[in-house]
TIFIBA-907538 format. One record per residue (C-alpha): residue in three letters; y, x, z. Coordinates in Angstrom, 3 decimals, m for minus. Last residue first. Layout:
REM TIFIBA-907538
rest=Ala v=Y u=X w=Z $
...
END
This chain:
REM TIFIBA-907538
rest=Arg v=36.298 u=29.737 w=53.270 $
rest=Leu v=38.224 u=32.832 w=54.427 $
rest=Ile v=40.772 u=33.036 w=51.601 $
rest=Asp v=41.710 u=29.354 w=51.564 $
rest=Met v=41.903 u=29.388 w=55.371 $
rest=Met v=44.385 u=32.279 w=55.211 $
rest=Glu v=46.705 u=30.293 w=52.948 $
rest=Glu v=46.436 u=27.223 w=55.181 $
rest=Ile v=47.223 u=29.306 w=58.280 $
rest=Ser v=50.275 u=30.883 w=56.666 $
rest=Lys v=51.559 u=27.445 w=55.601 $
rest=Glu v=50.981 u=26.115 w=59.126 $
rest=Leu v=53.009 u=29.013 w=60.574 $
rest=Leu v=56.081 u=28.150 w=58.507 $
rest=Phe v=58.700 u=27.857 w=61.297 $
rest=Asp v=59.376 u=31.606 w=61.210 $
rest=Gln v=57.705 u=33.310 w=58.250 $
rest=Asn v=54.123 u=34.551 w=58.378 $
rest=Lys v=53.733 u=35.899 w=54.829 $
rest=Ile v=50.154 u=36.576 w=53.722 $
rest=Ile v=49.331 u=39.706 w=51.738 $
rest=Lys v=45.849 u=40.084 w=50.233 $
rest=Val v=43.796 u=43.246 w=49.665 $
rest=Thr v=40.309 u=43.217 w=48.123 $
rest=Cys v=37.498 u=45.547 w=49.137 $
rest=Gly v=36.247 u=48.394 w=46.944 $
rest=Thr v=35.739 u=50.603 w=49.988 $
rest=Tyr v=37.873 u=53.707 w=49.375 $
rest=Met v=40.251 u=52.185 w=46.843 $
rest=Ser v=40.753 u=49.155 w=49.073 $
rest=Tyr v=41.428 u=51.351 w=52.108 $
rest=Ala v=43.974 u=53.301 w=50.043 $
rest=Ala v=45.720 u=50.079 w=49.017 $
rest=Ala v=45.777 u=48.974 w=52.665 $
rest=Met v=47.292 u=52.371 w=53.546 $
rest=Phe v=50.155 u=51.969 w=51.101 $
rest=Arg v=50.810 u=48.430 w=52.296 $
rest=Asn v=50.812 u=49.576 w=55.929 $
rest=Tyr v=53.398 u=52.212 w=55.008 $
rest=Asp v=55.739 u=49.444 w=53.890 $
rest=Gln v=55.367 u=47.608 w=57.234 $
rest=His v=55.963 u=50.849 w=59.133 $
rest=Asp v=58.994 u=51.732 w=57.006 $
rest=Lys v=60.461 u=48.264 w=57.580 $
rest=Ile v=59.836 u=48.559 w=61.338 $
rest=Ser v=61.480 u=51.971 w=61.469 $
rest=Ile v=64.445 u=50.817 w=59.354 $
rest=Tyr v=65.128 u=47.754 w=61.545 $
rest=Gly v=65.022 u=49.604 w=64.831 $
rest=Glu v=62.168 u=50.474 w=67.127 $
rest=Thr v=62.002 u=50.397 w=70.916 $
rest=Asp v=58.596 u=51.467 w=72.164 $
rest=Arg v=56.514 u=48.521 w=73.271 $
rest=Glu v=55.386 u=47.440 w=76.724 $
rest=Arg v=53.813 u=44.056 w=76.051 $
rest=Thr v=53.835 u=40.605 w=77.710 $
rest=Asp v=57.632 u=40.313 w=77.615 $
rest=Asp v=57.696 u=39.104 w=74.028 $
rest=Glu v=61.180 u=37.748 w=73.168 $
rest=Met v=62.519 u=41.104 w=71.962 $
rest=Arg v=59.386 u=41.654 w=69.886 $
rest=Arg v=59.713 u=38.259 w=68.198 $
rest=Met v=63.378 u=38.914 w=67.413 $
rest=Leu v=62.653 u=42.308 w=65.832 $
rest=Ile v=59.759 u=40.854 w=63.821 $
rest=Gln v=62.016 u=38.096 w=62.466 $
rest=Asp v=64.633 u=40.697 w=61.474 $
rest=Val v=61.917 u=42.652 w=59.634 $
rest=Asp v=60.982 u=39.712 w=57.410 $
rest=Thr v=57.325 u=38.772 w=57.556 $
rest=Glu v=53.915 u=40.327 w=57.013 $
rest=Val v=50.240 u=39.628 w=57.615 $
rest=Leu v=48.131 u=42.067 w=55.619 $
rest=Ile v=44.621 u=40.869 w=54.774 $
rest=Val v=41.925 u=43.434 w=54.074 $
rest=Met v=38.744 u=42.273 w=52.382 $
rest=Asp v=34.985 u=42.730 w=52.266 $
rest=Pro v=35.064 u=45.307 w=55.066 $
rest=Lys v=32.304 u=47.959 w=55.397 $
rest=Met v=32.543 u=48.325 w=59.210 $
rest=Glu v=30.875 u=51.715 w=59.727 $
rest=Gln v=32.137 u=53.457 w=56.591 $
rest=Leu v=35.599 u=51.937 w=57.119 $
rest=Val v=35.776 u=53.364 w=60.644 $
rest=Trp v=34.677 u=56.860 w=59.534 $
rest=Ser v=37.119 u=56.696 w=56.607 $
rest=Pro v=40.159 u=55.975 w=58.769 $
rest=Leu v=41.047 u=52.390 w=59.665 $
rest=Gly v=44.090 u=52.397 w=61.937 $
rest=Pro v=45.390 u=55.421 w=60.083 $
rest=Leu v=47.682 u=57.453 w=62.359 $
rest=Tyr v=51.376 u=57.384 w=61.541 $
rest=Gly v=53.418 u=60.270 w=62.906 $
rest=Gly v=53.101 u=62.793 w=65.749 $
rest=Pro v=54.679 u=60.548 w=68.416 $
rest=Thr v=52.295 u=57.791 w=67.296 $
rest=Ser v=52.819 u=54.747 w=65.059 $
rest=Val v=49.412 u=53.211 w=64.469 $
rest=Thr v=48.461 u=52.175 w=60.946 $
rest=Cys v=46.616 u=49.195 w=59.492 $
rest=His v=46.727 u=47.570 w=62.908 $
rest=Thr v=43.837 u=45.420 w=64.044 $
rest=Asp v=42.297 u=41.959 w=64.213 $
rest=Val v=38.761 u=42.360 w=62.847 $
rest=Ile v=37.573 u=38.980 w=61.671 $
rest=Val v=33.814 u=38.568 w=61.585 $
rest=Asn v=31.420 u=36.259 w=59.795 $
rest=Asp v=28.170 u=36.774 w=61.703 $
rest=Gln v=25.953 u=39.908 w=61.893 $
rest=Ile v=27.890 u=41.870 w=64.510 $
rest=Lys v=26.483 u=45.407 w=64.832 $
rest=Ala v=29.344 u=46.877 w=62.790 $
rest=Ile v=31.774 u=45.854 w=65.555 $
rest=Leu v=30.158 u=48.173 w=68.123 $
rest=Gln v=30.045 u=51.067 w=65.660 $
rest=Ala v=33.687 u=50.502 w=64.725 $
rest=Ala v=34.704 u=50.599 w=68.417 $
rest=Thr v=32.883 u=53.924 w=68.927 $
rest=Lys v=34.513 u=55.438 w=65.852 $
rest=Gln v=37.995 u=54.309 w=66.806 $
rest=Leu v=37.632 u=55.647 w=70.363 $
rest=Glu v=36.462 u=59.009 w=69.000 $
rest=Lys v=39.401 u=59.185 w=66.610 $
rest=Gln v=41.878 u=58.303 w=69.365 $
rest=Glu v=40.540 u=61.108 w=71.571 $
rest=Met v=40.830 u=63.560 w=68.678 $
rest=Gln v=44.421 u=62.494 w=67.955 $
rest=Asp v=45.734 u=62.992 w=71.467 $
rest=Leu v=46.373 u=59.889 w=73.519 $
rest=Lys v=49.853 u=58.377 w=73.186 $
rest=Arg v=48.642 u=55.481 w=71.049 $
rest=Met v=46.285 u=54.538 w=73.875 $
rest=Glu v=49.011 u=54.152 w=76.497 $
rest=Asp v=49.958 u=50.718 w=75.091 $
rest=Arg v=46.601 u=49.327 w=76.145 $
rest=Asn v=47.047 u=49.921 w=79.845 $
rest=Lys v=45.301 u=52.165 w=82.381 $
rest=Val v=44.050 u=54.851 w=80.021 $
rest=Lys v=41.442 u=57.645 w=79.715 $
rest=Gly v=38.990 u=56.596 w=82.450 $
rest=Gln v=35.966 u=56.531 w=80.084 $
rest=Glu v=35.310 u=52.849 w=80.785 $
rest=Cys v=39.033 u=52.273 w=80.265 $
rest=Ala v=38.926 u=54.027 w=76.869 $
rest=Val v=35.908 u=51.919 w=75.786 $
rest=Glu v=37.670 u=48.713 w=76.817 $
rest=Phe v=40.843 u=49.886 w=75.077 $
rest=Met v=38.991 u=50.611 w=71.817 $
rest=Cys v=37.557 u=47.061 w=71.817 $
rest=Thr v=40.974 u=45.699 w=72.718 $
rest=Gly v=42.545 u=47.686 w=69.873 $
rest=Phe v=39.964 u=46.376 w=67.396 $
rest=Asn v=40.564 u=42.756 w=68.380 $
rest=Ile v=37.333 u=41.037 w=67.470 $
rest=Ser v=37.236 u=37.508 w=66.088 $
rest=Thr v=33.851 u=35.940 w=65.449 $
rest=Tyr v=34.225 u=33.524 w=62.574 $
rest=Asp v=32.794 u=30.047 w=62.236 $
rest=Ile v=33.027 u=27.598 w=59.361 $
rest=Asn v=32.034 u=24.113 w=60.529 $
rest=Glu v=35.074 u=22.514 w=58.813 $
rest=Glu v=36.731 u=21.855 w=62.207 $
rest=Lys v=35.865 u=25.491 w=63.001 $
rest=Leu v=38.013 u=26.505 w=60.032 $
rest=Lys v=41.014 u=24.839 w=61.704 $
rest=Glu v=40.547 u=26.715 w=64.991 $
rest=Lys v=39.828 u=30.019 w=63.242 $
rest=Thr v=43.005 u=29.703 w=61.181 $
rest=Gly v=45.205 u=28.967 w=64.192 $
rest=Asp v=43.763 u=31.930 w=66.117 $
rest=Ile v=44.167 u=34.286 w=63.149 $
rest=Val v=47.761 u=33.203 w=62.466 $
rest=Thr v=48.700 u=33.704 w=66.131 $
rest=Thr v=46.904 u=37.073 w=66.130 $
rest=Lys v=48.878 u=38.133 w=63.055 $
rest=Gly v=52.235 u=37.208 w=64.546 $
rest=Val v=54.397 u=39.972 w=63.055 $
rest=Gly v=55.162 u=41.403 w=66.504 $
rest=Pro v=53.212 u=44.646 w=66.137 $
rest=Val v=52.827 u=45.521 w=62.454 $
rest=Gly v=50.153 u=43.683 w=60.519 $
rest=Thr v=46.426 u=43.710 w=59.965 $
rest=Ile v=43.500 u=41.402 w=59.290 $
rest=Val v=40.169 u=43.042 w=58.453 $
rest=Val v=37.582 u=40.621 w=57.113 $
rest=Arg v=33.833 u=41.206 w=57.207 $
rest=Lys v=31.980 u=38.254 w=55.697 $
rest=Gly v=28.561 u=37.395 w=57.073 $
rest=Met v=25.306 u=39.370 w=56.964 $
END
């Protein structure tokens, strides 16, 4: 079985951009990773079940429905035998509070080797979100985004304690994408 790497970050931090750039450069070195977006996997299951019409509606589903979607997605991902990157959120901000993106039943299925948090300055996240018209996001201010990013660190530590995996933080600062990609490549080789 290949490496199982969970890569997380708050919406707008640029984690998918870092993942895509890293995969492209690793491929040049003949190192392949299958990248699975956990939310997309959950969304596909939710659509098949007729529960949502767009991905942003999922975080408004009741907690039990979200748990079942998480479990089903984790089971699908666990079947992959290659090196796999799971692009996901460490926590999901819901009307009732933060929901773990990787609760115990997901971690038990996926058995990650490492969790990588992609972070950046809150003001950069705010600007990226304002410029992204491809998503329907709830409006959040500076403090909410900072709290969310901090809470992700707490949860990543808990995930590490639960599974024994390592946790690494990579900064994705504006205009320094190549540095972020190089740092992630070093970890994934």
